[in-house]
PDB file of N, CA, C, O and CB in Angstrom:
ATOM      1  N   MET A   1       0.727  29.429 188.154  1.00  0.00           N
ATOM      2  CA  MET A   1       0.249  28.525 187.096  1.00  0.00           C
ATOM      3  C   MET A   1       0.597  27.077 187.450  1.00  0.00           C
ATOM      4  O   MET A   1      -0.119  26.149 187.073  1.00  0.00           O
ATOM      5  CB  MET A   1       0.868  28.909 185.718  1.00  0.00           C
ATOM      6  N   ARG A   2       1.682  26.899 188.164  1.00  0.00           N
ATOM      7  CA  ARG A   2       2.103  25.545 188.521  1.00  0.00           C
ATOM      8  C   ARG A   2       1.103  24.905 189.481  1.00  0.00           C
ATOM      9  O   ARG A   2       0.893  23.692 189.461  1.00  0.00           O
ATOM     10  CB  ARG A   2       3.507  25.565 189.150  1.00  0.00           C
ATOM     11  N   ILE A   3       0.482  25.747 190.332  1.00  0.00           N
ATOM     12  CA  ILE A   3      -0.509  25.233 191.283  1.00  0.00           C
ATOM     13  C   ILE A   3      -1.852  25.013 190.591  1.00  0.00           C
ATOM     14  O   ILE A   3      -2.615  24.120 190.960  1.00  0.00           O
ATOM     15  CB  ILE A   3      -0.676  26.204 192.474  1.00  0.00           C
ATOM     16  N   PHE A   4      -2.127  25.835 189.588  1.00  0.00           N
ATOM     17  CA  PHE A   4      -3.431  25.814 188.927  1.00  0.00           C
ATOM     18  C   PHE A   4      -3.607  24.582 188.047  1.00  0.00           C
ATOM     19  O   PHE A   4      -4.726  24.099 187.877  1.00  0.00           O
ATOM     20  CB  PHE A   4      -3.612  27.068 188.093  1.00  0.00           C
ATOM     21  N   GLN A   5      -2.512  24.069 187.487  1.00  0.00           N
ATOM     22  CA  GLN A   5      -2.608  22.953 186.544  1.00  0.00           C
ATOM     23  C   GLN A   5      -3.166  21.674 187.190  1.00  0.00           C
ATOM     24  O   GLN A   5      -4.072  21.066 186.620  1.00  0.00           O
ATOM     25  CB  GLN A   5      -1.237  22.668 185.950  1.00  0.00           C
ATOM     26  N   PRO A   6      -2.660  21.243 188.360  1.00  0.00           N
ATOM     27  CA  PRO A   6      -3.241  20.044 189.000  1.00  0.00           C
ATOM     28  C   PRO A   6      -4.717  20.211 189.343  1.00  0.00           C
ATOM     29  O   PRO A   6      -5.479  19.245 189.309  1.00  0.00           O
ATOM     30  CB  PRO A   6      -2.471  19.706 190.266  1.00  0.00           C
ATOM     31  N   ILE A   7      -5.122  21.446 189.676  1.00  0.00           N
ATOM     32  CA  ILE A   7      -6.535  21.699 189.984  1.00  0.00           C
ATOM     33  C   ILE A   7      -7.398  21.436 188.753  1.00  0.00           C
ATOM     34  O   ILE A   7      -8.480  20.858 188.862  1.00  0.00           O
ATOM     35  CB  ILE A   7      -6.735  23.153 190.481  1.00  0.00           C
ATOM     36  N   MET A   8      -6.924  21.858 187.587  1.00  0.00           N
ATOM     37  CA  MET A   8      -7.656  21.616 186.339  1.00  0.00           C
ATOM     38  C   MET A   8      -7.744  20.122 186.055  1.00  0.00           C
ATOM     39  O   MET A   8      -8.767  19.640 185.569  1.00  0.00           O
ATOM     40  CB  MET A   8      -6.977  22.344 185.157  1.00  0.00           C
ATOM     41  N   LEU A   9      -6.673  19.386 186.357  1.00  0.00           N
ATOM     42  CA  LEU A   9      -6.658  17.941 186.144  1.00  0.00           C
ATOM     43  C   LEU A   9      -7.690  17.265 187.041  1.00  0.00           C
ATOM     44  O   LEU A   9      -8.433  16.391 186.595  1.00  0.00           O
ATOM     45  CB  LEU A   9      -5.252  17.365 186.413  1.00  0.00           C
ATOM     46  N   VAL A  10      -7.731  17.675 188.306  1.00  0.00           N
ATOM     47  CA  VAL A  10      -8.707  17.109 189.242  1.00  0.00           C
ATOM     48  C   VAL A  10     -10.127  17.417 188.786  1.00  0.00           C
ATOM     49  O   VAL A  10     -11.009  16.561 188.854  1.00  0.00           O
ATOM     50  CB  VAL A  10      -8.475  17.656 190.666  1.00  0.00           C
ATOM     51  N   CYS A  11     -10.343  18.651 188.317  1.00  0.00           N
ATOM     52  CA  CYS A  11     -11.674  19.034 187.837  1.00  0.00           C
ATOM     53  C   CYS A  11     -12.076  18.204 186.620  1.00  0.00           C
ATOM     54  O   CYS A  11     -13.231  17.797 186.501  1.00  0.00           O
ATOM     55  CB  CYS A  11     -11.709  20.533 187.489  1.00  0.00           C
ATOM     56  N   ALA A  12     -11.130  17.951 185.718  1.00  0.00           N
ATOM     57  CA  ALA A  12     -11.427  17.162 184.525  1.00  0.00           C
ATOM     58  C   ALA A  12     -11.803  15.734 184.909  1.00  0.00           C
ATOM     59  O   ALA A  12     -12.733  15.160 184.344  1.00  0.00           O
ATOM     60  CB  ALA A  12     -10.224  17.159 183.564  1.00  0.00           C
ATOM     61  N   VAL A  13     -11.080  15.163 185.867  1.00  0.00           N
ATOM     62  CA  VAL A  13     -11.391  13.810 186.335  1.00  0.00           C
ATOM     63  C   VAL A  13     -12.758  13.788 187.013  1.00  0.00           C
ATOM     64  O   VAL A  13     -13.540  12.859 186.813  1.00  0.00           O
ATOM     65  CB  VAL A  13     -10.300  13.302 187.309  1.00  0.00           C
ATOM     66  N   ALA A  14     -13.043  14.810 187.811  1.00  0.00           N
ATOM     67  CA  ALA A  14     -14.328  14.885 188.502  1.00  0.00           C
ATOM     68  C   ALA A  14     -15.475  14.982 187.502  1.00  0.00           C
ATOM     69  O   ALA A  14     -16.509  14.337 187.676  1.00  0.00           O
ATOM     70  CB  ALA A  14     -14.355  16.087 189.457  1.00  0.00           C
ATOM     71  N   MET A  15     -15.295  15.789 186.451  1.00  0.00           N
ATOM     72  CA  MET A  15     -16.337  15.936 185.435  1.00  0.00           C
ATOM     73  C   MET A  15     -16.564  14.621 184.695  1.00  0.00           C
ATOM     74  O   MET A  15     -17.695  14.293 184.338  1.00  0.00           O
ATOM     75  CB  MET A  15     -15.963  17.046 184.440  1.00  0.00           C
ATOM     76  N   SER A  16     -15.481  13.863 184.462  1.00  0.00           N
ATOM     77  CA  SER A  16     -15.631  12.578 183.782  1.00  0.00           C
ATOM     78  C   SER A  16     -16.400  11.601 184.670  1.00  0.00           C
ATOM     79  O   SER A  16     -17.196  10.804 184.173  1.00  0.00           O
ATOM     80  CB  SER A  16     -14.249  11.994 183.405  1.00  0.00           C
ATOM     81  N   PHE A  17     -16.162  11.660 185.985  1.00  0.00           N
ATOM     82  CA  PHE A  17     -16.902  10.807 186.911  1.00  0.00           C
ATOM     83  C   PHE A  17     -18.382  11.182 186.918  1.00  0.00           C
ATOM     84  O   PHE A  17     -19.244  10.303 186.914  1.00  0.00           O
ATOM     85  CB  PHE A  17     -16.317  10.916 188.330  1.00  0.00           C
ATOM     86  N   VAL A  18     -18.679  12.473 186.927  1.00  0.00           N
ATOM     87  CA  VAL A  18     -20.069  12.934 186.914  1.00  0.00           C
ATOM     88  C   VAL A  18     -20.758  12.463 185.638  1.00  0.00           C
ATOM     89  O   VAL A  18     -21.917  12.050 185.672  1.00  0.00           O
ATOM     90  CB  VAL A  18     -20.139  14.479 187.029  1.00  0.00           C
ATOM     91  N   GLY A  19     -20.049  12.526 184.516  1.00  0.00           N
ATOM     92  CA  GLY A  19     -20.622  12.096 183.246  1.00  0.00           C
ATOM     93  C   GLY A  19     -20.861  10.596 183.216  1.00  0.00           C
ATOM     94  O   GLY A  19     -21.846  10.130 182.643  1.00  0.00           O
ATOM     95  N   ALA A  20     -19.952   9.833 183.839  1.00  0.00           N
ATOM     96  CA  ALA A  20     -20.051   8.375 183.799  1.00  0.00           C
ATOM     97  C   ALA A  20     -21.111   7.859 184.774  1.00  0.00           C
ATOM     98  O   ALA A  20     -21.895   6.975 184.427  1.00  0.00           O
ATOM     99  CB  ALA A  20     -18.693   7.747 184.121  1.00  0.00           C
ATOM    100  N   LEU A  21     -21.136   8.401 185.979  1.00  0.00           N
ATOM    101  CA  LEU A  21     -22.028   7.886 187.015  1.00  0.00           C
ATOM    102  C   LEU A  21     -23.377   8.576 187.008  1.00  0.00           C
ATOM    103  O   LEU A  21     -24.372   8.015 187.468  1.00  0.00           O
ATOM    104  CB  LEU A  21     -21.391   8.039 188.370  1.00  0.00           C
ATOM    105  N   GLY A  22     -23.411   9.793 186.486  1.00  0.00           N
ATOM    106  CA  GLY A  22     -24.615  10.597 186.640  1.00  0.00           C
ATOM    107  C   GLY A  22     -24.567  11.293 187.989  1.00  0.00           C
ATOM    108  O   GLY A  22     -23.774  10.922 188.855  1.00  0.00           O
ATOM    109  N   LEU A  23     -25.407  12.295 188.172  1.00  0.00           N
ATOM    110  CA  LEU A  23     -25.358  13.095 189.400  1.00  0.00           C
ATOM    111  C   LEU A  23     -25.682  12.282 190.660  1.00  0.00           C
ATOM    112  O   LEU A  23     -24.973  12.444 191.653  1.00  0.00           O
ATOM    113  CB  LEU A  23     -26.324  14.256 189.288  1.00  0.00           C
ATOM    114  N   PRO A  24     -26.705  11.421 190.684  1.00  0.00           N
ATOM    115  CA  PRO A  24     -26.994  10.651 191.896  1.00  0.00           C
ATOM    116  C   PRO A  24     -25.843   9.733 192.292  1.00  0.00           C
ATOM    117  O   PRO A  24     -25.507   9.631 193.472  1.00  0.00           O
ATOM    118  CB  PRO A  24     -28.250   9.829 191.701  1.00  0.00           C
ATOM    119  N   GLY A  25     -25.240   9.067 191.312  1.00  0.00           N
ATOM    120  CA  GLY A  25     -24.124   8.172 191.611  1.00  0.00           C
ATOM    121  C   GLY A  25     -22.930   8.942 192.145  1.00  0.00           C
ATOM    122  O   GLY A  25     -22.234   8.473 193.045  1.00  0.00           O
ATOM    123  N   CYS A  26     -22.691  10.130 191.588  1.00  0.00           N
ATOM    124  CA  CYS A  26     -21.571  10.955 192.033  1.00  0.00           C
ATOM    125  C   CYS A  26     -21.797  11.417 193.468  1.00  0.00           C
ATOM    126  O   CYS A  26     -20.883  11.354 194.290  1.00  0.00           O
ATOM    127  CB  CYS A  26     -21.382  12.170 191.100  1.00  0.00           C
ATOM    128  N   ALA A  27     -23.004  11.879 193.775  1.00  0.00           N
ATOM    129  CA  ALA A  27     -23.309  12.337 195.128  1.00  0.00           C
ATOM    130  C   ALA A  27     -23.169  11.190 196.122  1.00  0.00           C
ATOM    131  O   ALA A  27     -22.679  11.393 197.233  1.00  0.00           O
ATOM    132  CB  ALA A  27     -24.727  12.929 195.191  1.00  0.00           C
ATOM    133  N   ARG A  28     -23.592   9.995 195.737  1.00  0.00           N
ATOM    134  CA  ARG A  28     -23.491   8.841 196.624  1.00  0.00           C
ATOM    135  C   ARG A  28     -22.036   8.456 196.860  1.00  0.00           C
ATOM    136  O   ARG A  28     -21.651   8.112 197.978  1.00  0.00           O
ATOM    137  CB  ARG A  28     -24.260   7.656 196.045  1.00  0.00           C
ATOM    138  N   ALA A  29     -21.220   8.515 195.787  1.00  0.00           N
ATOM    139  CA  ALA A  29     -19.801   8.191 195.922  1.00  0.00           C
ATOM    140  C   ALA A  29     -19.105   9.183 196.853  1.00  0.00           C
ATOM    141  O   ALA A  29     -18.273   8.793 197.673  1.00  0.00           O
ATOM    142  CB  ALA A  29     -19.117   8.185 194.543  1.00  0.00           C
ATOM    143  N   ILE A  30     -19.448  10.471 196.722  1.00  0.00           N
ATOM    144  CA  ILE A  30     -18.858  11.488 197.595  1.00  0.00           C
ATOM    145  C   ILE A  30     -19.296  11.248 199.043  1.00  0.00           C
ATOM    146  O   ILE A  30     -18.491  11.379 199.965  1.00  0.00           O
ATOM    147  CB  ILE A  30     -19.267  12.917 197.131  1.00  0.00           C
ATOM    148  N   GLY A  31     -20.557  10.902 199.239  1.00  0.00           N
ATOM    149  CA  GLY A  31     -21.062  10.633 200.584  1.00  0.00           C
ATOM    150  C   GLY A  31     -20.348   9.449 201.217  1.00  0.00           C
ATOM    151  O   GLY A  31     -20.025   9.488 202.404  1.00  0.00           O
ATOM    152  N   GLU A  32     -20.096   8.391 200.442  1.00  0.00           N
ATOM    153  CA  GLU A  32     -19.390   7.230 200.962  1.00  0.00           C
ATOM    154  C   GLU A  32     -17.951   7.584 201.311  1.00  0.00           C
ATOM    155  O   GLU A  32     -17.424   7.122 202.324  1.00  0.00           O
ATOM    156  CB  GLU A  32     -19.423   6.086 199.948  1.00  0.00           C
ATOM    157  N   CYS A  33     -17.311   8.406 200.472  1.00  0.00           N
ATOM    158  CA  CYS A  33     -15.929   8.812 200.716  1.00  0.00           C
ATOM    159  C   CYS A  33     -15.842   9.624 202.004  1.00  0.00           C
ATOM    160  O   CYS A  33     -14.939   9.414 202.813  1.00  0.00           O
ATOM    161  CB  CYS A  33     -15.380   9.628 199.525  1.00  0.00           C
ATOM    162  N   LEU A  34     -16.779  10.550 202.193  1.00  0.00           N
ATOM    163  CA  LEU A  34     -16.768  11.380 203.399  1.00  0.00           C
ATOM    164  C   LEU A  34     -17.067  10.543 204.639  1.00  0.00           C
ATOM    165  O   LEU A  34     -16.536  10.816 205.716  1.00  0.00           O
ATOM    166  CB  LEU A  34     -17.788  12.521 203.274  1.00  0.00           C
ATOM    167  N   ARG A  35     -17.909   9.531 204.491  1.00  0.00           N
ATOM    168  CA  ARG A  35     -18.247   8.687 205.632  1.00  0.00           C
ATOM    169  C   ARG A  35     -17.073   7.790 206.021  1.00  0.00           C
ATOM    170  O   ARG A  35     -16.848   7.519 207.201  1.00  0.00           O
ATOM    171  CB  ARG A  35     -19.479   7.835 205.316  1.00  0.00           C
ATOM    172  N   ASP A  36     -16.322   7.331 205.003  1.00  0.00           N
ATOM    173  CA  ASP A  36     -15.173   6.469 205.278  1.00  0.00           C
ATOM    174  C   ASP A  36     -14.037   7.252 205.929  1.00  0.00           C
ATOM    175  O   ASP A  36     -13.338   6.731 206.798  1.00  0.00           O
ATOM    176  CB  ASP A  36     -14.682   5.811 203.987  1.00  0.00           C
ATOM    177  N   ARG A  37     -13.853   8.503 205.509  1.00  0.00           N
ATOM    178  CA  ARG A  37     -12.751   9.316 206.018  1.00  0.00           C
ATOM    179  C   ARG A  37     -13.284  10.655 206.532  1.00  0.00           C
ATOM    180  O   ARG A  37     -13.130  11.668 205.849  1.00  0.00           O
ATOM    181  CB  ARG A  37     -11.683   9.542 204.916  1.00  0.00           C
ATOM    182  N   PRO A  38     -13.899  10.691 207.700  1.00  0.00           N
ATOM    183  CA  PRO A  38     -14.499  11.939 208.204  1.00  0.00           C
ATOM    184  C   PRO A  38     -13.457  13.009 208.498  1.00  0.00           C
ATOM    185  O   PRO A  38     -13.775  14.197 208.457  1.00  0.00           O
ATOM    186  CB  PRO A  38     -15.304  11.661 209.463  1.00  0.00           C
ATOM    187  N   GLU A  39     -12.207  12.613 208.796  1.00  0.00           N
ATOM    188  CA  GLU A  39     -11.177  13.607 209.096  1.00  0.00           C
ATOM    189  C   GLU A  39     -10.768  14.396 207.861  1.00  0.00           C
ATOM    190  O   GLU A  39     -10.191  15.476 207.981  1.00  0.00           O
ATOM    191  CB  GLU A  39      -9.960  12.934 209.698  1.00  0.00           C
ATOM    192  N   ALA A  40     -11.065  13.860 206.659  1.00  0.00           N
ATOM    193  CA  ALA A  40     -10.707  14.558 205.421  1.00  0.00           C
ATOM    194  C   ALA A  40     -11.720  15.660 205.100  1.00  0.00           C
ATOM    195  O   ALA A  40     -11.423  16.568 204.323  1.00  0.00           O
ATOM    196  CB  ALA A  40     -10.620  13.559 204.250  1.00  0.00           C
ATOM    197  N   ALA A  41     -12.916  15.584 205.694  1.00  0.00           N
ATOM    198  CA  ALA A  41     -13.956  16.571 205.388  1.00  0.00           C
ATOM    199  C   ALA A  41     -13.618  17.936 205.982  1.00  0.00           C
ATOM    200  O   ALA A  41     -14.384  18.886 205.822  1.00  0.00           O
ATOM    201  CB  ALA A  41     -15.316  16.095 205.914  1.00  0.00           C
TER     202      ALA A  41
END
């Protein structure tokens, strides 16, 4: 349960970003993040 709680927090933040930016903005932000840090992918 200790590991599961931060995952829920990350999911909640991600959902708030999707709601704020909309799906196209979210996909673009993820694409920029992956392009900036390819080793994280």
